C-alpha positions in Angstrom: 58.3 -1.0 -10.6 58.5 0.3 -7.1 55.8 -0.5 -4.6 55.0 1.5 -1.5 55.0 -0.1 1.9 51.2 0.4 2.1 50.8 -1.3 -1.3 52.9 -4.2 -0.2 51.0 -4.6 3.0 47.7 -4.4 1.2 48.8 -6.9 -1.5 50.0 -9.3 1.2 46.7 -9.1 3.1 44.7 -9.5 -0.1 46.8 -12.5 -1.2 46.2 -14.0 2.3 42.5 -13.6 1.9 42.6 -15.2 -1.6 44.6 -18.1 -0.4 42.0 -18.8 2.2 39.6 -19.2 -0.7 41.8 -21.6 -2.6 43.7 -21.3 -5.9 40.6 -20.2 -7.9 40.0 -17.5 -5.3 43.6 -16.3 -5.8 43.0 -16.0 -9.6 39.7 -14.2 -9.0 41.3 -11.8 -6.6 43.9 -10.7 -9.0 41.3 -10.3 -11.7 39.4 -8.1 -9.3 42.5 -6.2 -8.3 42.6 -4.9 -11.9 39.8 -2.4 -12.2 37.3 -2.7 -15.1 37.0 0.5 -17.1 35.2 0.5 -20.4 34.7 4.2 -20.6 35.4 5.5 -24.1 35.9 2.0 -25.4 32.4 0.8 -26.2 31.1 0.8 -29.8 27.3 1.3 -29.3 26.3 -1.0 -32.2 22.9 -2.3 -30.9 19.6 -0.5 -30.8 18.3 -0.5 -27.2 15.4 -2.9 -26.7 12.4 -1.4 -25.0 10.4 -4.0 -22.9 6.9 -4.1 -24.3 3.9 -3.0 -22.2 2.2 -6.2 -21.0 -1.3 -6.5 -22.4 -4.1 -6.5 -19.9 -7.7 -7.5 -19.9 -10.6 -6.9 -17.5 -12.3 -9.9 -15.9 -15.9 -10.3 -14.8 -15.0 -8.7 -11.4 -13.5 -5.7 -13.1 -9.9 -6.7 -12.2 -7.0 -5.8 -14.4 -5.5 -9.1 -15.5 -1.9 -9.7 -16.5 -0.4 -13.0 -17.6 3.2 -13.9 -17.0 4.9 -17.2 -18.0 8.4 -17.9 -16.6 10.4 -20.3 -18.9 13.9 -21.0 -20.2 15.0 -19.4 -23.4 17.8 -18.3 -25.7 18.5 -14.6 -25.9 20.9 -12.7 -28.1 22.3 -9.8 -26.1 24.0 -8.6 -29.2 26.9 -11.1 -29.6 25.2 -14.5 -30.2 22.5 -16.5 -28.4 22.9 -17.3 -24.7 20.8 -19.7 -22.5 18.6 -17.5 -20.3 15.3 -17.4 -18.4 12.5 -14.9 -19.1 8.9 -13.9 -18.7 6.8 -14.0 -21.8 10.0 -14.1 -23.8 13.6 -15.4 -23.6 14.9 -12.7 -21.2 13.4 -10.3 -18.8 9.7 -9.6 -18.8 7.2 -7.0 -20.1 6.5 -3.8 -18.2 3.3 -4.1 -16.2 1.4 -0.8 -15.8 -1.6 -0.1 -13.6 -3.3 3.0 -12.1 -3.9 3.7 -8.4 -7.2 2.2 -7.5 -6.9 -0.7 -10.0 -7.7 -4.1 -8.6 -5.0 -6.3 -10.4 -4.7 -10.0 -10.9 -1.5 -11.5 -12.2 -1.4 -15.1 -13.4 2.2 -16.3 -13.0 2.8 -19.6 -14.7 6.0 -21.5 -13.8 7.5 -23.4 -16.7 11.1 -23.3 -15.5 11.2 -26.9 -14.2 12.2 -25.5 -10.8 10.4 -23.8 -7.9 10.3 -20.0 -8.1 8.3 -17.1 -6.8 7.4 -13.7 -8.0 7.9 -10.7 -5.7 6.3 -7.3 -6.4 9.2 -5.1 -5.3 8.1 -1.8 -3.8 4.4 -2.6 -3.9 2.1 -2.1 -0.9 0.0 -5.2 -0.7 -1.1 -8.1 1.6 1.6 -10.4 2.8 0.1 -13.4 1.1 0.3 -11.6 -2.3 3.9 -10.4 -1.8 5.6 -13.2 -3.6 8.4 -13.8 -1.1 9.8 -17.2 -0.1 6.5 -18.3 1.5 4.6 -18.1 -1.8 6.6 -20.6 -3.9 5.3 -21.7 -7.3 5.8 -25.3 -8.2 6.9 -26.3 -11.7 3.9 -26.4 -14.0 1.6 -24.5 -11.7 0.1 -21.0 -11.8 0.0 -18.5 -8.9 -2.7 -15.9 -9.0 -2.0 -13.0 -6.6 -4.6 -10.2 -6.5 -4.6 -6.8 -4.8 -5.7 -3.2 -5.1 -3.0 -0.8 -6.1 -2.9 1.9 -3.5 0.2 4.1 -3.6 1.6 7.1 -5.5 2.9 7.0 -9.1 6.2 5.2 -9.0 8.7 3.0 -10.8 8.5 -0.5 -9.2 9.7 -3.8 -10.4 9.2 -7.6 -10.1 11.6 -10.5 -9.6 11.7 -14.0 -8.0 12.4 -14.4 -4.3 12.9 -18.1 -3.7 14.8 -18.8 -0.4 18.5 -19.4 -1.1 18.2 -19.0 -4.9 17.1 -15.4 -5.6 20.6 -14.5 -7.0 20.5 -17.2 -9.7 16.9 -16.6 -10.8 17.5 -12.8 -11.2 20.8 -13.2 -12.9 19.4 -15.7 -15.4 16.9 -13.0 -16.5 13.7 -13.1 -14.4 12.9 -9.4 -13.8 10.7 -6.6 -15.2 9.3 -3.2 -14.4 5.9 -2.4 -12.8 4.9 1.2 -13.3 2.2 2.7 -11.1 0.2 5.7 -12.4 -1.7 8.0 -10.1 -3.5 11.2 -11.3 -2.9 12.9 -7.9 0.9 12.3 -8.0 1.6 12.3 -11.7 3.1 15.5 -13.2 1.9 16.0 -16.7 4.8 18.3 -17.7 7.3 15.4 -17.1 7.9 13.2 -20.2 5.4 10.4 -20.0 5.0 8.7 -23.4 6.3 5.2 -22.8 9.1 4.1 -25.2 9.3 7.6 -26.8 10.3 10.1 -24.1 9.8 7.9 -21.1 12.3 5.1 -21.2 12.8 2.1 -18.9 16.4 1.2 -18.3 17.0 -2.1 -16.6 20.8 -2.1 -16.0 22.6 -5.4 -15.2 26.1 -6.7 -15.2 27.0 -10.0 -16.8 30.0 -12.2 -17.5 29.7 -14.3 -20.7 31.6 -17.5 -21.2 31.3 -19.2 -24.6 27.5 -18.9 -25.2 26.5 -19.0 -21.5 26.1 -16.8 -18.6 29.1 -17.3 -16.2 28.2 -17.3 -12.5 31.9 -17.2 -11.3 33.0 -17.3 -7.7 32.3 -15.1 -4.7 35.4 -13.5 -3.4 34.9 -11.1 -0.5 31.4 -12.6 -0.1 29.8 -10.4 -2.7 28.5 -12.9 -5.2 28.3 -12.0 -8.9 30.1 -8.9 -10.2 29.9 -9.2 -14.0 32.4 -7.6 -16.4 30.0 -6.4 -19.0 26.9 -4.1 -18.8 23.6 -4.8 -20.5 20.6 -2.6 -20.6 17.1 -4.1 -21.2 19.0 -7.2 -22.2 21.0 -5.3 -24.9 24.8 -5.2 -25.1 26.4 -2.0 -26.2 23.1 -0.2 -26.7 22.2 3.1 -28.2 18.9 5.0 -28.0 17.6 7.3 -30.6 16.2 10.4 -28.9 13.5 12.4 -30.7 12.4 14.8 -28.0 14.0 17.8 -26.3 13.8 16.2 -22.9 13.8 12.5 -22.0 12.8 10.7 -18.8 15.0 7.7 -18.0 13.6 5.3 -15.4 16.8 3.7 -14.1 16.6 0.4 -12.3 19.7 -1.3 -10.9 18.7 -5.0 -11.4 22.2 -6.3 -10.8 22.9 -8.8 -8.2 25.6 -7.0 -6.3 27.1 -4.1 -8.4 26.6 -0.5 -7.3 26.5 2.1 -10.1 27.4 5.8 -10.1 25.4 7.1 -13.0 26.7 10.2 -14.8 27.2 11.5 -18.3 30.3 11.5 -20.4 30.3 15.3 -20.7 29.5 15.9 -17.0 26.1 17.5 -17.8 23.6 18.1 -15.1 20.1 16.5 -15.2 17.1 16.6 -13.0 16.5 13.8 -10.5 12.7 13.7 -10.2 11.9 10.4 -8.5 13.3 7.6 -6.4 12.0 4.1 -5.4 8.5 5.0 -4.2 7.7 8.0 -6.4 8.4 11.6 -7.3 10.4 13.9 -5.1 8.9 17.1 -3.7 11.1 19.1 -6.1 13.7 18.2 -8.8 17.2 17.8 -7.7 19.7 19.2 -10.2 22.8 16.9 -10.2 25.3 15.4 -12.5 25.4 11.9 -10.8 23.2 9.5 -8.9 24.4 6.3 -7.2 22.1 3.2 -7.2 22.7 0.0 -5.2 20.9 -3.2 -6.4 17.1 -2.7 -6.5 17.2 1.1 -6.2 15.5 3.2 -8.8 15.8 6.7 -10.0 13.8 8.8 -12.5 15.9 11.4 -14.2 15.0 14.0 -16.9 17.8 14.8 -19.4 17.8 17.8 -21.8 19.2 17.1 -25.2 20.4 19.3 -28.1 19.6 18.5 -31.7 22.2 16.1 -33.3 24.3 15.6 -30.2 25.5 12.3 -28.7 26.3 11.7 -25.1 27.0 8.5 -23.1 25.4 7.5 -19.9 28.1 5.8 -17.9 28.9 4.6 -14.4 32.0 6.1 -12.7 33.6 4.3 -9.7 30.9 4.3 -7.0 31.5 5.9 -3.6 31.0 2.7 -1.6 32.5 4.0 1.6 34.6 0.8 1.8 38.2 2.0 1.6 39.9 -1.3 2.6 38.2 -3.7 0.2 36.4 -1.3 -2.2 38.5 -2.2 -5.2 37.6 -5.9 -4.8 33.8 -5.2 -4.6 33.4 -3.0 -7.6 34.4 0.3 -6.1 37.1 0.9 -8.8 35.0 -0.2 -11.8 33.7 2.1 -14.4 31.5 1.4 -17.5 29.9 3.0 -20.5 26.3 2.0 -20.2 24.2 3.6 -23.1 24.6 6.2 -25.8 21.9 8.7 -26.4 21.7 9.9 -30.0 19.6 13.0 -30.6 17.8 13.5 -33.9 18.6 16.7 -35.9 15.1 18.0 -35.0 13.7 17.4 -31.5 10.0 17.7 -30.5 9.6 20.3 -27.8 8.9 19.2 -24.2 8.1 21.5 -21.2 10.8 22.4 -18.6 10.8 20.4 -15.4 8.5 22.1 -12.9 10.1 23.7 -9.9 7.7 21.8 -7.7 6.6 18.2 -8.3 4.4 16.6 -5.6 3.7 16.9 -1.9 5.5 14.1 0.0 3.8 13.9 3.4 6.4 13.6 6.1 6.3 10.8 8.7 7.0 12.3 12.1 9.5 10.1 13.9 8.2 11.2 17.2 5.0 9.3 16.4 6.9 6.0 16.5 5.2 3.3 18.5 8.5 1.4 18.4 12.1 1.9 17.6 14.2 -1.0 16.4 17.9 -1.5 15.8 19.2 -3.6 12.8 22.9 -4.4 12.5 24.1 -5.8 9.2 27.1 -8.0 9.6 28.6 -11.3 8.6 25.7 -12.2 6.2 23.3 -11.9 9.2 21.1 -9.2 10.7 21.4 -8.7 14.4 23.6 -11.8 14.5 20.8 -14.0 13.2 20.6 -15.8 9.9 17.3 -16.3 8.0 15.0 -18.9 9.5 11.8 -19.5 7.6 9.9 -20.5 10.8 11.1 -17.5 13.0 9.3 -14.2 13.3 11.9 -11.5 14.0 9.5 -8.6 14.5 5.8 -8.1 15.2 4.4 -4.8 14.1 1.0 -3.4 14.9 -1.1 -2.2 11.9 -1.6 1.6 11.5 1.5 2.4 13.6 4.7 4.2 12.8 8.1 2.7 13.5 11.6 4.0 13.3 14.3 1.5 12.3 17.9 2.3 12.9 20.3 0.5 10.6 24.1 0.1 10.7 26.6 -1.8 8.7 29.5 -3.1 10.8 31.4 -5.6 8.7 33.1 -3.4 6.1 31.3 -4.7 3.0 28.7 -3.0 1.0 25.2 -3.7 2.2 21.7 -2.3 1.6 18.3 -2.8 3.3 15.1 -3.5 1.6 11.8 -3.6 3.5 8.8 -5.3 1.9 5.3 -3.8 1.8 6.3 -0.2 2.9 7.9 2.8 1.5 10.0 4.5 4.2 11.6 7.9 4.6 15.3 8.5 5.6 15.0 10.6 8.7 18.7 11.1 9.4 22.2 9.7 8.7 24.3 9.8 11.8 21.9 12.3 13.2 22.2 14.7 10.2 19.5 15.5 7.7 19.8 13.3 4.6 20.7 14.9 1.3 18.0 16.1 -1.1 18.0 13.0 -3.3 16.8 11.0 -0.2 13.9 13.3 0.5 11.3 11.0 -1.1 9.9 7.5 -0.7 12.4 4.7 -0.5 12.1 0.9 -0.2 15.8 0.1 -0.5 18.7 2.1 0.8 22.5 1.6 0.5 24.1 1.4 3.9 27.9 1.9 3.9 30.0 0.7 6.8 29.9 3.1 9.8 27.0 5.6 9.7 23.6 5.0 11.3 20.6 5.4 9.1 17.3 6.2 10.7 14.3 5.1 8.7 10.6 6.0 9.4 7.8 3.9 8.1 4.1 3.4 8.6 2.5 0.0 8.4 -1.0 0.5 7.1 -4.0 -1.3 5.7 -3.0 -5.0 5.9 -2.5 -7.4 8.7 -1.9 -11.2 8.8 -0.4 -12.8 11.9 0.5 -16.0 10.0 2.2 -14.6 6.8 5.4 -12.6 7.1 7.0 -9.9 5.0 10.8 -9.8 4.5 13.5 -7.3 5.3 16.9 -8.1 3.9 20.1 -7.0 2.2 19.5 -6.7 -1.5 23.0 -7.8 -2.4 21.4 -11.0 -3.6 24.2 -13.3 -2.5 24.0 -11.9 1.0 20.2 -12.4 1.0 20.6 -16.0 -0.1 23.3 -16.6 2.5 20.9 -15.6 5.3 21.0 -11.8 5.6 17.3 -11.6 5.9 14.6 -11.5 8.5 10.8 -11.7 8.8 8.1 -9.5 10.3 4.4 -9.8 10.6 1.8 -7.0 10.8 -1.0 -7.7 13.3 -4.0 -6.0 14.7 -3.5 -3.9 17.8 -3.0 -6.2 20.8 -2.8 -9.3 18.6 0.1 -11.8 18.7 2.1 -13.3 15.8 0.7 -16.6 14.6 2.4 -19.7 13.4 4.0 -19.6 10.0 2.8 -22.2 7.5 5.9 -22.2 5.4 5.0 -25.4 3.5 2.3 -23.8 1.4 2.9 -23.9 -2.4 1.1 -21.6 -4.7 -0.7 -23.0 -7.7 
C-alpha cells in the first residue's frame, strides 16, 4: 500500500507523540488512528429508558423539595450488569422539574463512600448553593441547597463537581436533567408532554471491559473517549414515536466527546432551544454540534410507520492536525426513532418563539481576556484559594475567549447565561442567537461573550469558569470569580467547608 509523504510525516509525528507516552500510549494512539464508525451497523434492540420525573413535596415554608441519594449500583446498559454510580437508582438520576418562581430545596445524600458535590449546571443561584468544589459533601452526609428559580424555561442538568475528580464521577453515572418551566417563555405549541412527545436524551460515550466501565488512557490530553454510545443509560436504543412531531432535549453528558447530531436520511428539523432556553425563532437545520455539557432542543416531524436514525457524523472540531485522535473522525448511530402507523397530530412549530433580550456589549463595565492553553487559563492552573476575577453585581462584562493550543476546548461559566456577541468580529450564526452557558471554542478564532451578573453577591464564595472537557477541568483548566457589591473587595475563601 502506498503512503503519501504527508501521511508518512504525520504517522511519524504521531508515533513520536505516542512513544513519549510509553508503550500503552502507542497502542492507544493506533487504536485512535482507526476511526470509529458504527453508522448502519447498530441493531436497535433495547427500548430507550426515560428518566423518571423526580417526586417533589412542599415543606412548611412552601419550598418544592426534592430528594437525591448518590450511591454505587449495578446497571444493565443492555448487555449485562456493570458497576456504576447513580442517583436514586443504579445509573444517572431522575429529571428534576420546577417552575420559575419556585423556591426549591434539594436534599443530596452522599452514600458513595467518597466525597462528592452536586452542581446545578446552567442554574442562576447563589454561589454557596452552586455545588462547585467549595461545597463538598462528605460520605454519609446530606447537603441541602435551597434557592428560588428565576430564569427562563430551559433544559439544564446536574452533575458532581469535586476538584480533580469530576471526570470520574460523571463517567461512572452521576448526572441528570433539570427542566425549568416558565409561563412567560414557554411556547404551548411546542411538544411538551414529558416522556410522550417531549423526550430527554442524555448522550454519553462508554468503553466496556468485561463487566466494568473502562477508563482507559488519555492520549493527546483529552481524557475518556469511549467507543460505544449510550442514551439515558441504554445501549442501542429505540424510541417508539406516537405523535406527528417530537421534541428531543439533547444533552451531551460525555466527558470529552463532541457530537455532530444529524439524521440518517439527512432530514431537516427545527432547532428551537439551546443551553439557557428557547431561541427567538426556530432554526431549520439538518445538523447540530454539541460539545460536552451543551444542550439543544430540536423538534422533528415524523411520518406514520417510518424509521429514522439519529446519528453523529464526524464533528467539525477545527483541529486539522490532531482531529482524528480526539474524536474528529468518529461517527456513531445514536438512537432509532420508530413511528407508529397512526400519529397523534401536533401543531407546526411557530415562526416566532420567545423574545431574547439582547445584552448590549457597549454597557460592559469590564472586558476580560481568557486564553485556553496547556490545561490552563491565562497560563494559570486552578488554585482553590485564588480569586481570578472580581465582578460587581448588576454589571455587564464582555469576556473574550481564545484557544491557542490546538486541542478542542470549551468554556462554561457558572451562574450566568451569556450571549455570543461575535466570533472573530463577525456576527455568530443563528443557532448561537440564544442563551448559552457553555460554548465550544476551536483553536484560532476569538469568541466575544456578553453576560450580566445579577441578584447575588458573596465576596467569600466563588463561582467557577472552566473548560468542560472534564479531564482538562480536573487537570487545572479552571478559574474562580466572586460577585461583590459595588465598591466591595473580594473576601477570603474558606475552602475547608464541608456540606452536611
